[in-house]
C-alpha angles and dihedrals in degrees: 000000000000123000111273118225094198114113119180119199120210120184111217124183094198097041097154095050092044094050091048090051091047090051092051088053092055102265113148116216120208086200125020118217102303129181107237132203088249088066093251127119109222138183124189133206137148132243121230091272091054097254113150115246117197117195112194147173116203103180092218093307097111095070098023111031113176091245092059115129112221 
């Protein structure tokens, strides 16, 4: 299978609880919930076709990052 370039971002308010529940149901994460330099928390896994799914929580920083220039 060739490397897929599709990345689907899904915002999740209860990211940690969701990832825990998905793990209990057998989902395998490539990256567990991780705090990123962008001020997001992101977890990564793949769907059955190999597309990357990124589950994230941004705590309002996606639209209003602290470095935003008004």
